[in-house]
N, C-alpha and C positions, 0 to 999 in steps of 0.2 A: 307359094310356099311348097317345098317338097318335104314329105314326111315319110320316113321308113320305119315300119313297125317290127319290133323283135320281141319274141317271148321264148326264153331259153329253157324253160322247164315247167313242170305241172304247177309248182307253188309259186312261180315267178310272177311278179307284176309285169305289166307290159312296159317296154322301153320304146321311146320314140326319138329318132334322130331327125332333127329339123335342119334343113338346108345343109346338111353334112357337117354342121359345126356345134349344134346344141343338142345334148342328150338329156331327155327327160326321164328320170328314174332308171334304175340299173338292174333290178332283180337280184337273185341269189347266186346263179351259176355263172360265175366270173368267166371261166375259160370258154364256156359255150357262147356267151354273149360276145366276148372279144372276137372269137372266130367268126361269128355271124356278121359283126360289123366290119371286119377286115375283108369279108367277101364282097362287101358293097362299096367300101371306101377306104382310104388311108385313115386309121384311127388317129393319127396325129393331127388331122384337121379338126378334130373336136376341141373346141375352145371352152366350153362350159358345160358342166353337168348340173342340171337343176333337179333337186329332190323335192317331190310334192309334199312329202311328210317323212317322219322319222322311222317308220316301220321297217323292219329287217328285210321283208320281201321286196321293198323298193330301193333299199340303200346298200345292201351287203357288198355288192361288186363295185361300188363307187370309188373306194380307195385305190384298188388295183387299176381300174380304168383311168383314173385321174393320173396315176403314176406313169402308166404306159403312154398316155396321150399327151400329158402336160396340161390337161384341162383344169380350170378351176371348179370348185364345188360350191354350189349355192343352195341355201335352205332358209326357211323363214326363221326369223330370230327366236320365236317361241319354241321351236322344235330343235334348234341347234344343240342345246345341252342334253336333250333326250337321246341323242345318237349314241351316247355312252351308257345308257340305263337299259340293261338287258331285259328287265321286266316291262318297262313302259314301251320300248321299241319292239317287243315281242320276239327278240332273238331267242329268249329262253324257251319259247314254245316250239322252236326249231331244234332245240338241244344244242344251240351254238352260242357264242359269245359275240358281243357287238364289234362290228368292224372298226378299225382304227381310222377314223375320218375326222379331220380337222377342217371345217368349212372355211373357204376363203371369202365368201360373200354371205352377209346375213340380209335377207330379203324382208321387205316391209310392204304393207298393203299399198297398191297404187303405183308401185315402182315399174318402170318401163324398161324392157330389155330388147335392145335392137337386134334383129336376126337377119335383116336384109335391107336393101336400099329403101324400100317402103313398107317394111314389115317389122312389127315389134310385138313382143309378148307383154301383156299387162298382168302383173301380180295381183291376184285377188285372194285375200286372206279368208279362208273358209274353215274356221275351227269347228270342232265337233266330233270328227273321227279322232283327230289328235289336236292338241292346242294350237299348233303352228301349221296345220294343214293349208295348202294353197291349191288354187286352180290358176291356169294360165290361159288368157284370152288374146287371140290374134285377130284384130278387128278387120283387117283387109280381106281375109279369107272367111271370117266369122267362124273361127275354129276355137274349140274349148278343150284343153287338156285338163280333165277333171280329177285326176288322182283317185282317191277313194271317197270323194264327196258325193258324186252321183254316177250311176251307170245307166246303160240302156234299159228301156222298158219300165222306167219309174223306180228302179232299185236305188238304194242309198247305202252309204257307208255304215259300218257297225259303230256303235257307241259304247259297247260293253268292255272295251279295253281300258286300262288305266289311262286317264286323261281324256276320255270320251265324254261327250255331253249331248244328249238328245236335243235340248233346247238351243244350244249353240248350232248344232247341225242344221236345224230347221231354219234358224236365221240366216245361216250361210247359204242354203239352197234358195231361200227367198231372194237373196241378192243375185243369184244366177238367173232367175226368172226375168230380171230386168235386161239381160243381154239378148241380142239377136244372134243366135247360134245356128249355123248351118251344119257343121260337122262336130261330132263329139268323139273324142279320143280318151276313153276311160282308162283307169288304172288296171282294170281286169276286164275280160270279155272283149267283144269286137267293137270296132268303131262303127258309127252310124251316121247317116245323113237323112234319115227318115223322120221328118217332123220332130226335130231335136227339141225345139221350144216346147212342144207339146209333151215330150217324154220328161223334160226337166219339170214341167208342171205337175206331172204324175208323181215325180219324186217328191215334190213339196207336199202334195196331199198325203203321200205315205208317211213322210216324216211327221207331219202334223197329227196323223192318226196315231202314231206311237206315243205322242205326248199325252193322249187321253187316258192311257193305261197307268 
């Protein structure tokens, strides 16, 4: 599996281009991200844009990139209606309006997305940061694209936005501890291959700790 990492601005989420045809999250800075992608590949090779959740810093550029590339847009069914809600998707925090995105594909837990001859992404529904947040697991390379569910060094996604739930996030992270993860590709920060299972375990401890307060 080939993964290209893009981050087009200070407040942008990470974007990951997998095998030159699947883009995970898009960030805010549309023109900068398009320029960065086009330095690496023909943007028209992108077939699918997967949004890990509805928040503006992960989705704002999706509509324009889909239009330019012809790619379809996918998001979990529980977050799809929130793409147009400025308060829930945090567009209002950036002083912006929600982007006009009509998802083509509504994802469900356990769905498999083929990305190569022997490679596929498994959709893992991980609510807590948002109701329809997802992670994507590629078993052949043991890679996890974690969105804003978990981050390196035991960090976890916020639950204080509308639609967030500390108990749901804890249950979601608990599911992730059942995976064998070699490389973590988080929604923010740097990717890591340093004892990722241990780091996810730390995230679970942190999340459980917040439940005590």
